[in-house]
N, C-alpha and C positions, 0 to 999 in steps of 0.2 A: 458399536459404531452406528451412527444415525444417518438417515436420509433427510437432508435439509433442503428445503426450497427457498431460494433467494428471489424475491421480486424487486427488481432494481433496473432503472433505465439508464444509469450512468455506467458505461463500459469500464471505466477506471475503478469505481467502487465495487462493481461486480467482480472484476478480476482479483482485487485484493481480498475480498471476503472469501471468494472461492478458493484462492490459494491457501489462505490460513486454515480454512476448514478441511480441505483435502490433505494438507500437510499433517494434520492431526487425525487422519484416518476416516473422516466422514465422507459420505457420498453427497455431492451437491447437484441439485436440479436447478436450472436457471430459467427465469421468465423475465422478459424485458419490458413488460407493461402490466398494468393491473388486470385487464381482461384476460390475458393469457395466464397470469398468475392464478386467478380463481379457477380457470379451466384445468390447469395442471394440478392444482391442489386436489380437485375433485377426482381426477383420473389416477393420480399417483399416491394420494394419501400419505404425505411425508410425516416424519416424526416431529418436525419443527418447521416453522415458516418465519423467515426474516423479510420484512417488507419496508421499502422506502415510503416516505409520506408524500413528498412532492413528486408526482409523476403526471405525464400527459394522459388524457383519457380518464380512467378510474384512478383517483388518488388513493393514498394509503388508507384514509378513513373509510372510503367507499369499499375498498377491498376488505377491510376488517368487518364491516357490516354484512357484506355478502358471505364471508366465511363463517361468521358467528351465527348467521341465520340458517345455516345448513347443518342438519342433525349429524351428518357424517364427519363434518369438519370442525364443528364448534369447540371440540375439546383438544384440538392440536394447538400447542403453545405458539403464540403469535407475537413476534418482537418487532417493534418499530425502530427504524433508523432514519435520521434526517440531518441534513447539513444546515438547515435554517431553523434552529430551535428558537422559538418565540415564547414569551410569557403566556402560560396557559396551554401550550401545546401538549405537555406531558399529561395534564389533567384530561384534555380532550381525547388524547390517544387512549388512555386507560378507560375512559367512559364508553368508547365505541367497541372495546373488547380486546385491545392489546394487553399482553401480560407484562410487558416491560418496554422501556423507551431508551434508546441510546443516541448520542450525538455523533456525527461525523466530524473530522476524520476518525476512522476506526483506530483504536489503540490496540496494537497487536499483542501487547503484554497482557492485557486483561480480557481481550475479546473472547478467547476460547473459554476461560472460566465463567465469564458472564453468560455465554450461550449455553454451556453445559449444565448450568444450574437448573435449566428448564427441561432437561432430559432425564429419563430414568437412569439410575446408576448403571444398569446393565448396558446402556448405550453410550456411556461416557468413555473417552479414550484414555490412554495411559498418560496423557499430558499432565493431569493433576497429580497422578501417582508419582510421576518423575519429580514434580515440584516438591511434594511432601517428603520424598525420600532424600532430598538434597541433591539429586542428580540433575545436571543441566538438561533442560528440555530441548534446547536448540544449540548443540555444540558447534563451535566453529574454531578453526585454527587462528582466527584473527578477532577473537571476542572483544578485545580492547581497542581495535582499530577505529580511528576517527575519520569519518568521511565528510568532507565539505561538499554539499550539493548546491549548485548555483543555477537558478532558473527564475525567469521573471513571471512564471505562471504559478500561482499559489497551489493549484491542483496538483502540479507535478512535484512541488516541494512536499505537500502533504502525503502524496503517495510514497515518495522516497523515505520520509520519516517512518511511515507505517511499515513498509516492506523491509527496509534495511535495518531500522531500529528493532523490528520484531525478529530479525535474524541474528541479533547479537552485536550489531555495530553501534558505535556512538555516532549519531548523525547531527551535523550542524548545517543550517541552511542560510542562504543569502539570496536576495532578489536581483542581484547584479554585481558587476565588478567592484564598484565602490564599496558596497556593503561587505563583499567577500574579503577585500583587502583590510577593512576594519576588523573583521573577525580574526584574520590571520595575524593581527598585531598581538593577540592574546593566545591564540591556539594555532599550532602547527599540525595540520591534518596529515594523515597517512595516505590520503588520496583525495584529489579534487575531481568531482564529476560535474561537468559544466555543459549547459546548453550552448548553442552556437549563436543563434539569432536572438538578441536581447535588446531592450531599449538602452539608450546611451551607448556605452561601449559594448561591442559584441564579444563572443567567445574567443575569437582570434586575437583581438586586442588584449584580452585577459591573459591568454597563455603567453603572449609575447612579453607582457610585464612580468609574469611569474618566472619565466625562463631567463630573463635578464636581471633578476634580483638575486644576488648571491645568497641571501637568507632563504629564499623560497625555491630556488631553481631545482633542488633535489626532490621536491614533492612530486610524485607521479600524478599525471594529469590525463584525464580521459574525457572525451566529448560524448554527449548523448543528445540526439536531435530528431525532430520529426519534420523539419523544414529544409535544413541544409543537407540535401541528400544526393547531390551530384558527385560524380567521381572526382571532379576538380576540387570540390570543397573537402572531400575526404582526404585527398592527397595533400591539400594545404594544411589541414589540421595535423596530420601525421608529420609533415615536414617541419612544422613549428615545434614538435616535441611531444605530441600526445601519444600515449601508449595504446589507446583504443579510440576508434571513431564508431560509436554505436548508433544505429538508426532505429527509431521506433516505427512500428510497434514491436516491443519485446515482451514476451510473457515473463512472469515473475521468476521462474526457474532459470531462464536464459540470462536475465539481468543479474541474478545472484551468482551465477556461474562466471559471468564476465567480471564482476567485482572481485570475486575470489581469485581469478586468474591475474587480474591487475595487481592485487596485493602480493600474490606469490611471486610474480615477476619483479616487482619492486623490492621485495625482501631478498630475492636472489641477487639482484644487482648490488644492493646495499652490503651484502655479506661476501661479495667477491674479494 
């Protein structure tokens, strides 16, 4: 198992990559900007470094130049990640010393194998062994469950796809009520996970529609929000039929636990 340094100024991306790596047994060291990342690399000598390209202060290119000019650090595998992939970025990243280049959002299905290719075999986890032996790497009682995630922020949708999809769920996304209803013309999800405050119709309008539609009313509905956080709003959501009213920030383990509980409760009610 490896010690991996992540240099990343986005809390959402940092949390996701940390979660995926720790879940597969690696130790993660975090640095939230380029200057700190270079200093931590020099003091900790990690086995591998993952670095964002677009950062305030020292950007990823400058971090790479600093690391590769240091005799103690230049042989540590250095991987670039970026949300703004432009023509020529890969070539520029490789030219300054990165060993590989990945685009965000992180794909949890391939992230660990991609990262572990740059580690000695002795530091790789059992993740790839489980895959090659045909055993499920991420078992779940609801492997085939489909979750519809509704949120008007692309960042939240991308995080849900990465985290929930990487944990074995089928994830479908919608940017608001209208798009969600269109999706549900073709797919009946096992759970709806919706934001509250959205453009056009809000989450309360959405749940009212769902619970008044005889075709959709049985679908379990949960809220997740970082803005509608008052006790009055929580009571309103639950009174309208939500089985959970989750308030961000939630770490990855907490969210997965809540999702599993929602599906267990829904399955129990269905089988009564």
